[in-house]
C-alpha positions as CSV (number, residue, x, y, z in Angstrom):
1,M,-0.1,0.1,-0.1
2,E,1.7,3.2,-1.3
3,L,0.9,6.9,-1.4
4,M,2.9,9.3,-3.6
5,V,2.1,12.9,-3.2
6,R,3.7,15.9,-5.1
7,L,1.5,19.0,-5.0
8,Q,1.5,22.9,-5.1
9,K,-1.2,25.3,-4.2
10,Q,-1.1,29.0,-3.9
11,L,-3.0,30.1,-0.6
12,R,-3.5,33.5,0.7
13,N,-0.1,34.1,2.6
14,F,2.0,31.4,1.1
15,R,2.4,28.6,-1.5
16,L,2.0,25.1,-0.3
17,D,4.7,22.7,-1.6
18,V,4.7,19.2,-0.6
19,D,6.5,16.1,-1.8
20,F,6.6,12.7,0.1
21,A,5.8,9.0,-0.2
22,A,4.4,6.7,2.4
23,R,4.4,2.8,2.3
24,D,2.3,0.7,4.9
25,E,3.1,3.2,7.6
26,V,1.8,6.2,9.7
27,F,3.2,9.2,8.1
28,A,3.0,12.6,10.0
29,L,3.0,16.3,9.0
30,L,3.9,18.4,12.1
31,G,3.2,22.1,12.0
32,A,1.6,25.1,13.6
33,S,-2.0,26.1,12.9
34,G,-2.5,27.5,9.4
35,C,0.7,26.1,7.8
36,G,-1.1,24.2,5.2
37,K,-1.3,20.7,6.9
38,S,-5.2,20.2,6.6
39,M,-5.1,21.8,2.9
40,T,-2.6,19.0,2.1
41,L,-5.2,16.2,3.3
42,K,-8.0,18.0,1.5
43,C,-6.0,18.0,-1.7
44,I,-5.4,14.2,-1.3
45,A,-9.0,13.5,-0.5
46,G,-10.2,15.6,-3.5
47,I,-12.0,18.2,-1.5
48,E,-9.7,20.9,-2.8
49,Q,-7.8,20.9,-6.1
50,P,-4.1,21.6,-6.1
51,D,-2.6,24.0,-8.7
52,S,-0.2,21.4,-10.0
53,G,1.3,18.1,-9.0
54,R,0.5,14.3,-8.9
55,I,-1.1,12.1,-6.3
56,V,-1.0,8.3,-6.9
57,L,-2.5,5.7,-4.4
58,N,-1.5,2.1,-4.8
59,G,-0.9,2.7,-8.5
60,R,-4.1,4.6,-9.2
61,V,-3.6,8.2,-10.2
62,L,-5.9,10.3,-8.2
63,Y,-4.7,13.5,-9.6
64,D,-2.4,14.6,-12.2
65,S,-2.3,18.3,-13.5
66,E,-0.5,17.5,-16.7
67,A,-2.6,14.5,-17.6
68,G,-6.0,16.4,-16.7
69,I,-6.9,13.7,-14.0
70,N,-8.8,14.7,-11.0
71,L,-10.9,11.9,-9.4
72,K,-13.8,12.6,-7.3
73,P,-13.5,12.3,-3.6
74,Q,-15.9,9.3,-3.7
75,Q,-13.7,7.7,-6.2
76,R,-10.5,7.8,-4.4
77,K,-11.0,5.3,-1.7
78,V,-9.8,7.5,1.0
79,G,-11.0,7.7,4.6
80,Y,-11.0,11.2,6.1
81,L,-11.4,11.7,9.9
82,F,-12.4,15.4,10.2
83,Q,-11.6,17.5,13.2
84,N,-15.6,18.0,13.5
85,Y,-16.0,14.2,12.6
86,A,-18.6,15.0,10.0
87,L,-21.3,12.6,10.9
88,F,-24.6,12.8,9.2
89,P,-26.8,14.6,11.9
90,N,-30.2,13.1,10.7
91,M,-29.0,9.4,10.7
92,T,-28.5,7.4,13.7
93,I,-25.1,6.0,14.5
94,A,-25.6,2.5,13.0
95,D,-27.1,4.2,9.8
96,N,-24.0,6.4,9.7
97,I,-21.7,3.4,9.5
98,R,-24.0,1.5,7.3
99,F,-24.1,4.4,4.7
100,A,-20.3,3.9,4.1
101,A,-20.2,0.0,4.3
102,V,-19.2,-1.8,1.1
103,G,-20.2,-5.4,0.1
104,T,-23.5,-7.3,-0.1
105,A,-26.4,-6.6,2.3
106,A,-25.3,-9.3,4.7
107,E,-21.6,-8.3,4.5
108,R,-22.5,-4.7,5.2
109,E,-24.6,-5.6,8.3
110,Q,-21.7,-7.7,9.4
111,L,-19.3,-4.9,9.1
112,V,-21.8,-2.6,11.0
113,A,-22.2,-5.0,13.7
114,G,-18.5,-5.6,14.1
115,N,-17.6,-2.1,14.1
116,L,-20.3,-1.1,16.7
117,A,-18.7,-3.6,18.9
118,R,-15.2,-2.9,18.1
119,F,-15.7,0.7,19.2
120,S,-18.0,0.0,22.2
121,L,-21.0,1.6,20.4
122,Q,-23.5,-1.1,20.5
123,D,-25.7,0.6,23.0
124,L,-25.5,3.9,20.9
125,A,-26.6,2.4,17.7
126,S,-30.0,4.0,17.4
127,A,-28.7,7.4,18.8
128,Y,-28.1,10.4,16.8
129,P,-24.8,12.3,16.8
130,R,-26.1,15.2,18.6
131,E,-26.7,12.6,21.7
132,L,-23.1,11.5,21.6
133,S,-20.1,13.0,23.3
134,G,-17.0,14.1,21.4
135,G,-15.2,10.9,21.9
136,Q,-18.0,8.7,21.1
137,Q,-18.6,10.8,17.7
138,Q,-14.8,10.1,16.9
139,R,-15.3,6.5,17.5
140,A,-18.3,6.4,15.4
141,A,-16.5,8.4,12.6
142,L,-13.5,5.9,12.7
143,A,-15.9,3.0,12.4
144,R,-17.6,4.5,9.3
145,I,-14.2,5.1,7.7
146,L,-13.1,1.4,8.3
147,V,-16.2,-0.3,6.7
148,S,-15.8,1.9,3.5
149,G,-13.0,-0.1,2.1
150,A,-10.6,2.9,2.4
151,E,-7.1,2.3,1.2
152,L,-5.7,5.3,3.0
153,L,-6.6,7.0,6.4
154,L,-6.3,10.8,6.7
155,L,-6.3,11.9,10.3
156,D,-6.9,15.7,10.7
157,E,-5.8,16.8,14.2
158,P,-7.8,13.7,15.5
159,F,-7.7,14.8,19.3
160,S,-7.9,18.4,19.2
161,A,-11.4,18.7,20.4
162,L,-10.9,16.2,23.3
163,D,-10.1,16.7,27.1
164,S,-6.7,15.2,28.2
165,Y,-8.1,11.9,29.8
166,L,-10.6,11.3,26.8
167,K,-7.8,12.2,24.3
168,W,-5.5,9.4,25.9
169,Q,-8.2,6.7,25.9
170,L,-8.8,7.5,22.3
171,E,-5.2,7.6,21.2
172,L,-4.9,4.1,22.7
173,E,-7.8,2.9,20.6
174,L,-6.4,4.6,17.6
175,T,-3.1,3.1,18.1
176,D,-4.6,-0.5,18.0
177,V,-6.7,0.5,14.8
178,L,-3.5,1.8,13.1
179,S,-1.6,-1.4,14.0
180,A,-4.4,-3.6,12.5
181,Y,-5.1,-1.5,9.4
182,D,-3.6,-2.9,6.1
183,G,-2.5,0.4,4.6
184,S,-1.0,3.8,5.1
185,A,-2.3,6.6,7.2
186,L,-1.4,10.3,7.0
187,L,-1.6,12.2,10.3
188,V,-1.4,16.0,10.7
189,S,-1.1,17.5,14.0
190,H,0.4,20.4,15.9
191,D,1.0,18.2,18.8
192,R,4.5,16.8,18.8
193,G,3.7,14.1,21.6
194,E,0.8,12.8,19.2
195,V,3.3,12.5,16.4
196,Y,6.0,10.8,18.1
197,R,3.7,8.2,19.7
198,L,1.7,7.4,16.4
199,A,3.8,8.1,13.5
200,D,6.6,5.9,12.0
201,R,8.2,9.0,10.0
202,A,7.4,12.4,9.8
203,A,8.3,15.9,8.4
204,V,7.6,19.5,9.5
205,I,5.7,21.8,7.3
206,N,6.4,25.5,7.9
207,K,4.4,28.3,6.1
208,G,3.5,25.8,3.4
209,Q,7.0,24.3,2.7
210,M,7.6,20.8,3.7
211,E,11.1,20.0,5.3
212,A,13.1,17.0,5.1
213,V,11.4,13.6,6.0
214,H,12.9,11.7,9.1
215,T,12.2,8.8,11.3
216,K,10.4,10.2,14.4
217,Q,13.4,9.6,16.4
218,G,15.7,11.4,13.9
219,L,13.3,14.4,13.7
220,F,13.3,14.8,17.5
221,Q,16.9,14.1,18.1
222,S,18.4,16.0,15.2
223,P,16.0,18.5,13.6
224,D,17.5,20.2,10.6
225,T,15.9,23.8,11.0
226,L,14.8,26.2,13.6
227,A,11.2,25.8,12.7
228,A,11.6,22.0,13.5
229,T,13.5,22.5,16.6
230,L,10.8,24.7,18.0
231,L,8.0,22.5,16.7
232,T,9.5,19.3,18.2
233,G,9.6,21.4,21.7
234,C,12.9,22.7,22.3
235,K,12.6,25.8,24.5
236,N,16.3,26.8,24.5
237,V,17.6,28.3,21.0
238,S,20.4,30.7,20.7
239,G,21.9,32.5,17.8
240,A,25.2,30.9,17.0
241,H,28.2,31.1,14.9
242,R,31.2,28.9,14.1
243,L,34.5,29.2,16.0
244,A,36.1,25.8,15.1
245,E,35.0,22.5,13.5
246,H,33.7,21.4,16.9
247,R,33.0,24.7,18.7
248,I,30.5,27.3,18.5
249,Q,29.7,30.6,20.3
250,A,26.1,30.7,21.3
251,D,25.6,34.5,21.3
252,D,22.5,34.8,23.1
253,W,23.7,32.7,26.0
254,E,27.1,34.2,26.0
255,L,28.6,30.6,26.1
256,E,31.4,29.1,24.0
257,L,30.3,25.3,23.6
258,E,32.2,22.3,22.2
259,T,29.8,20.2,20.0
260,H,29.9,16.5,19.0
261,E,28.4,17.4,15.7
262,S,30.7,19.0,13.1
263,V,29.9,22.7,12.8
264,A,29.1,24.0,9.3
265,E,30.3,27.3,8.2
266,G,26.7,28.5,7.8
267,V,25.5,27.7,11.3
268,R,23.2,30.3,12.6
269,Y,21.4,28.6,15.7
270,A,22.2,26.2,18.4
271,G,19.6,24.6,20.7
272,I,19.5,22.2,23.7
273,R,16.4,20.6,25.3
274,A,15.5,21.7,29.0
275,H,16.0,18.3,30.3
276,F,19.6,17.6,29.1
277,L,21.6,20.0,31.4
278,E,23.5,18.1,34.1
279,V,24.8,19.4,37.5
280,R,28.8,19.3,38.1
281,A,31.0,20.2,40.9
282,A,33.2,22.5,39.2
283,A,33.9,24.5,35.9
284,G,35.3,22.6,33.0
285,P,34.8,21.9,29.3
286,N,31.2,22.9,28.5
287,V,30.5,23.4,32.3
288,F,29.5,26.9,33.4
289,C,28.7,28.7,36.5
290,M,25.0,29.5,36.2
291,E,22.9,32.0,38.1
292,V,19.2,30.8,39.0
293,V,17.0,33.7,37.9
294,R,13.6,32.2,38.6
295,V,12.0,29.1,39.7
296,I,8.6,28.1,38.6
297,E,6.8,25.0,39.8
298,D,5.1,22.9,37.3
299,T,2.7,19.9,37.9
300,F,5.5,17.3,38.3
301,S,8.8,19.3,37.9
302,Y,10.4,22.5,38.5
303,L,11.3,25.0,35.5
304,I,14.5,26.7,36.5
305,M,15.5,29.8,34.5
306,I,19.1,30.1,34.4
307,R,21.8,32.5,32.9
308,R,25.5,32.7,32.9
309,Q,26.7,34.2,36.0
310,G,27.5,37.9,35.8
311,T,25.9,38.5,32.4
312,Q,22.5,39.7,31.1
313,A,22.3,36.8,28.6
314,R,19.2,35.3,27.5
315,M,17.8,33.0,30.1
316,I,17.8,29.2,29.5
317,R,15.1,26.9,30.6
318,W,16.2,23.8,32.8
319,E,13.6,21.2,33.8
320,L,14.1,18.7,36.4
321,G,12.0,16.7,39.0
322,K,10.8,18.1,42.2
323,E,12.7,16.0,44.4
324,E,16.0,16.4,42.6
325,W,15.5,20.3,42.7
326,R,14.8,20.2,46.3
327,R,17.9,18.3,46.9
328,I,20.4,20.6,45.0
329,A,18.6,24.0,45.1
330,A,21.2,26.9,45.1
331,D,21.4,30.4,43.9
332,T,24.3,29.3,41.5
333,L,25.0,26.0,39.9
334,Y,27.8,24.5,37.6
335,L,25.9,23.0,34.7
336,Y,27.3,20.9,32.0
337,F,25.9,21.2,28.4
338,P,26.6,17.8,26.8
339,P,28.1,18.2,23.3
340,D,26.2,15.5,22.0
341,K,22.9,17.1,23.0
342,I,23.6,20.5,21.2
343,M,21.6,20.8,18.1
344,L,22.9,22.9,15.2
345,M,20.7,24.7,12.5
346,E,21.7,26.5,9.5
347,H,18.3,28.1,8.9
């Protein structure tokens, strides 16, 4: 099961330009609101038309601007889980699922019954969408997609409207659905945690421009760009310039740092995640005396805002568990910046 997408579309504030392939996997696009993620899904589903490009699903051409091919949405065999679930309000849940089911009458009824049970909706079969909670509506929408014979699942911010507990329960259910699904799924989200937990590979999309494709581990460990670094949750970024092959000046932090990665001539930014800093007894390579500027208590940790002692440098966020901070709390601390945890970006 393979999806190949290459499309361009001029939007109000930027040009959408996406190019990727997915094969028997969950592929994710991670980006901020309004960056073109949902428009990409709509173009694949046939709800919107690109200006140019080509979309192929399992050898079937869904769209080709040069060949003049543009299949209707119902011909594409694509299942789209909308943010608002898009259930028919005048149909019961069973009828919503039955409407999309394929096969003989007996096969369709078997699919309906099986998916009502699969998503714990048996007692709601005769209810209408307005009578269901958001989580129940999402389960019904997933059931409707799965009975349709869809060769591709499109998941548009699937948990954005749910509270945290329900979100977690449905994420577990969706994980099971995706594991059993015989095909590819395309997930778009602004939530880095969802992307990491659900996707096999991912790419950042920033103002319509899709960046390099990575495994999810690669994207979070070594993001290529400032946009990817910020979207994957890094809170500490400084302007930087090269001093030597393995040395940079982090200008905003007023720190000279050794790096594990070779430093390109065009490096512009450096970053380090808040939980990678380590306490040391004294100064040394990549160890600096840091002043504690502010301590913020979070739910299960402390956020310690620090800067190099004796400077007015930009503050760095350091995060650690409550017990650990209570054990070492001080006005100044020697902190180590591990060279292999320093991320470098050229743009």
